[in-house]
N, C-alpha and C positions, 0 to 999 in steps of 0.2 A: 363853265368850262369854255375859254376862247376857242374861236375857229384854229388858231395857230397851234394851240397846246393838243386840240383834238384830231390834228393831221400831222402832229409833230414827228409821227415815225418816218414820213416821207422826206424829213429834213435831213435824213441819215442817208448818205450816198449808197451803202451797199444796200439797205432795205428798198431804196427807190428803185434800184435797177432791177432788183428782184421782182418788185410789186409791177413794173413795166414789162417784165418777161411773163409773168404769170396772168396779167390782165390781158395781153395780146394773145396768149395761148387759149386762156379761157374763152375768149371772144371766137377764136376759130373752133374750139371745142363745141360752142354752141350752134356754129353753123352746119355742123355735119348730120345730126338726126334727120332733120327735114332732107338734105343734100342728099345723103346716101339713099334713103327711100325712093326720091325722085331718079337717082342715077341708075338703080336697080331697074326701076319701071322703064326708062329711057332704052335701055339694051334689051328689051323684052322679058324682063323678069315679072314674076307675080308677087302677091300679096305674101305668099308661102316663101318665096325666094327672100323676100325683106325679113321676115321673121328668122330666117335661117342664118343669114348675114349677121343681124343683130345678136342673135344667140349664140353665134361662134365666136364674134367679138368678145361678148361678156365671159363665156368661158374660158378663154384663154386670159383675159384680166384677173379673172378669180384664180385660176391655176398659178400664174406667176407672181401675184402680189407677194407672197411670202419670199419668194426668191428676190424679189425686187428689194424688199425690205432689209433682207439680209447683205445684199450687195451693196446698198447705199451705206450701211455701217462698215462696210469693208474697204471700199474705195472713196474717192473724192466724190461728195455729193455734186459739186459743182460740175466736175466732167460729165458725170451721170446725166446730168440735166442738158447740158450741150449736145452729149452724145444722142440723146432721145430727140431733142428738137432739130438736129441735122439729118437723124434717120427719117422722121416724120416729114420734113423738107422734100428730101429726095422721093419719098413714097408718094405724098401729095401730088408734086410736081409731075410725076410720070402719068399718075392717074388722070390728071386734069388734061394734060397733053392727049392723052390716048382717047378720052372723051371728046376732045374739040376735033381730032383728026381722024379717029376710026370708030369702031364699035366694039368697046371690049366685051369680055363676057362677064357673066355672073361670077364665074369662078373667080376671075381676077380683081373683082370688086370684093368677093369674099375674101381674098388673100390680103388685099390692102387693109381690110377691116380688122383681120387679124394682126398685121402689123401695128396697126393703130392701137389695140387693144393690150398688144406686149409692150409698147413703147409706154403706154399710160400707166402699167403695172410698175415699171422701172422708175418713172418719173415722180409719181405721187408719193412715194415714201420718202424719197430724197427730198423732195420738195418740204415735207413736214419738218425734216431735220434741219432744213437750211434757214427756215426763218428765224429761229433764235440765235443763229451764227450772224445775221444781217443787221440786227437792232438790239439797241440797249435793253436791259431787263425791265425797266420802267416804262417803256414802250411798247413791249411785247403784245401787249392787250390790243392796242390802238392798231398794230400791225396786222393781226389776225383780223379784226374788225375790217380794216381797208381791205385786205384780201376777199371778205366775204362780199362787201358792197360790190366790189368790182365784178367779182364772178355773177352776182345777182343781176347786176347791170348789164353783163354779158348775156345771160340766160333772156332777158328781155329783147336786146337788140339782135342779137344772133340770129334766131328764127325769122324776124322782120327781114333782114337784110339778105339772108338766104332765098327767102320766097320771092323778093324782088328781083334778085339777079337770076334766079332760075326762071321766073316768068318772063324776064324781058331778054335774056340771054341764053345760057346753057348751063348746065350743070357743072360742066368742066371749068368753068370761070371761077365758081366758089371753090372747086377743089385747088385752084390756083391762089385764090384769096387765102385759103387757110394755109398753104404753103407759105405764103409770106410772113403770117403770123408767127409760124416757127423760127422763120428766118431772124425776124425781129426778136423774138425771145433768145434764140442763141446768141445773138450779137449782144445783147444785154446781160445775159448770164458770163459770156466772155469777159466783160468788162468788169465783172463783179469780182472784188478781192476780199477774200475772207481769211481769218486766222487759221492755221492748220490745226486740226485735231490733233488728239493724243494719237502717237502713232500704234497702229494695229498690229496685233500678234501675228504668230504664224498657225493659228488655229485653222483646221479645216472648215470648209463650207458649211459641211452638215454641223459639225460642233458649234458654230456659230448660230446655226439655225435652231439647235436645241437650247443655246443659251437666251436666245429670244423668247423662246416657250416658258424657260423656267423665270425670265424676268416677269413674263406676264401673270403666271400662276402664282408666284410668290406676293402678289398684290391683290389682296380679296376687292379692294375698294375699285380696282381697274376692272378686273374680269367680272364682277358681278354687275357694275355698270354696263360693260359690253353686252351681257347676256340680258339686261333689262333694255337696252337699245334696241337688241334683236326682237324682243318680244313687243316693243312700240312700234318697230318696222312692220312686224305682221298685221298689228292693228291698222296702221295707216294703208297698208295695200287695199284693204277692204273699201276706203275711200276713193282711191285711183281707179280701182276695177269696177266697183258698183255705181260711183258717182256718175259716170258719162250716161250709163244706162236709166238711172233713176231721173237726171236732169233733163235728158232728150225727152222721157215720156211727161214729165210735167211741165217744162218749158216749150217743149215743141220744136227744138232745133240744135244742131250742134254750135251755134253761136252761144247760146248760154252757157256751154261748157268751156268754150274759149274765153268768156268773160271769168269765169272761175279759175281758169289757168292763169289768165292775166294777174287777177288779184292775188294769187298765191307768189307770183314773180315779183309783184309790186310789195307783197307782204315781207319777202325776204329780203328785199331792199331796205325796209323800214326798219327790220329787226337788226340788220347790220349796223344800220346808222344809230340805233339806239345802243347797241354795244360799244360803239365810238364813244358814247357820252356816259355811260354809267358803267359803273365797277360795283356790282353790289358785296355789301360786307360779306354775306356768305355767298360766294359765287357758285359752288357745285348744287347748294339748296335751290337758290333762285332759279339757276338755269334748268334743273331738272323739272321744277314747277311749270317751267314754259311749255314742257311737252305735252302736260295735262290739257293745254288748250287744244288739243287736237280732238277732244270728246266733242267740242262744239259743232264743226263740220259734219262729224259722223252723226251727232243728234240731229242736225238739221235735214240729214238725209232720211231719217226714220219717220219721222211726220212731215206730210206735206208742208212746206216750207217756201214762203216768198224768195225768188232769185236772188232779190237784193240781200236777204238774210244769210243764204249759202255763201254768197259773194264774201260778206264781211266776215262771216265765220272762218272761211278757207284763208282770208287775208290776214287775220288775227293769228290762226294756227301755224301759218307759215313765217310770221313775224318771230313767234316764240321759238320754232324750230332754227330759224338762222340766229337767234341770240344764244340758244343753247350751244351751236356749234362753235362761235367764237369763244365762250367762256370754257368749254371743254376741251378745245383745241389748245388753248392758252395754258390751263391747269397742267394739262399732261405734258406740254413742253417744258412746264416748269418744275415738275416733280419726277419726271424720268430722266435718266443721267443722258447725256448726249451720245454716248458711245452706244447706246442701244435704243436710242428714240426712233429711228426709221424703222426697226424690227417690230417694235412694240405698238407703233401706229399702224403698221401693216395689219396687223389683226383687228384693230378698229376697223379698217376699209373692207376687210375679209368679211366681217359679219354683215355689213351693209350690202355688199354685192351677192353674198350667199343667200341671205334670208329674203331679201326683197323678190328676187325671181320665184322662189319657193311659195310666197305669199300670193304672188299674182297668179300662180298656177292654181291655188288650193280654193281661192275665195269663190270663183265661179262655180264650181262643182258643189261646193258646199251651200251656195245659194240656191242651186237647183233642187239638192237634196232636201232642204229646210226651206228657208224663205230669207228675203235679203234684210227684213227686219232682226230675225235671229243671228244672221251674221254680222249686221252692225252693232248689235247689243253685245256680241261676243267681243268684237273689235273694241268698243268703247271699255270693256273689261279689261281687254289685255293692255291698253293704254294705261288705265288707273293703275292696275295691278304693278306695270312696269316702273311708275313714277314712285309708287308706295314702297317698292322693293329697294330702288337705289336710294331712297330717302332713309330706310332703316339700316343704311350701312353707317357705322358711327364715324369713320374717317370721312366720309361724305358731309355729315353735319358740323363735324369740329372744325373743318378748314375755314379760316378767315382770311380776307384781304384787305391789306391796309390802303390807305389813300395813294400810297406811292406805289400800288401794284403789287407789292411783296405777298407772299403767302404765309399765313402764320396757323399755328394752332397742331402742326405736327411736329414730331422730332424728326432729324436727319434719318434715322432708320425706318420710320413710318413710311417716309417719301422712297428711299432708295435701300430696301431690305439687303441688297447685294452691293458690296463695294464696286463701282464702276468698272475697274480693271479686271474684273473677273470675266467680262465679255472678251477681254483681249488675251485670255490665257487659254491654253488647251483643255478639254474638258477634264483631262486625266490630271492636270496639275491642282495640287491642294491650295487653296488661298490661306493667306496668313491673317 
């Protein structure tokens, strides 16, 4: 496959503008974890305050995700993305100026983090629904892969840039830099022209929310896969929680875990690059087999292993996860009707945001009550069970992908059990 064909999605102006918007905002997002921690410390906060700020932002994001998904299916997704960018442009600019000129309180930084989480909950479901509107169907897989590559690159560069700016100047300048990324994103989306979707009906917001739930539960292949993804998340949490402790003890320093974290970022980049060039014949089967690669870094922690072995296992695992994300997102965008896509996608995000904190909280106490080896073995079992369970779903195994990227092997009824216009009608209105 030539480079031109691999990057062909960028030749389409609507997607190119959306890619610019997403890439710049992803870079801004990658600046914030390190910056937020040091901004709290710079105003006299403690480690406990950092945890409270992060937890509060995460809770707000989780609570509002379904609201954001429903809203994105009711109004213009383009305007919703612009509004989110402009809102965060104002918030981050104000915080940056205050950090440079005064000494804001931890409460103010918490409020800003809450605004950040709320805006993200609005933007993410809208963005998921926007991608298919900006690129031709044959290039949808490429488009999602390019998005993953840019996000992985941002995850590598963002903390580095934030660390350099914080060390040489002030955390306030990082907030202002983040504000600039939202300005660029807002301009790019404002220049974006997409076809108007089908007119929305006059159903109540709550009715539309219920329709989203019915669209999820009526597709066994989707909700079973989400449950399996949740189980996999629980297993992977053990690596992220116990990994630093075990590696610190074996390798004798935090730099060792830093090397592993870097390898995971590089692995994500490689997985996205692989997704750019490879369209597997059985997309959901091959993709979910990629999740099974997570057993390798977990196993490397059970027995004393050389650091390079853990680094390599983490890299391979991260590449598999990145590949899965691209294939899964593309399949969902093709199989779910556009008028309910944001609502359905929000459930996927909700699973990730909800299960991960629960896993983080449970791993430590379980390891203390039993042993790290026991928890790691159970985590490997969760990963394997998740992969086997999702592969047991007939629809997952029967889906085929042609060379043109089209999906085959399902009837129209399998992919969309409810007529798309059902989401636009009041709940009490019978369908014909």
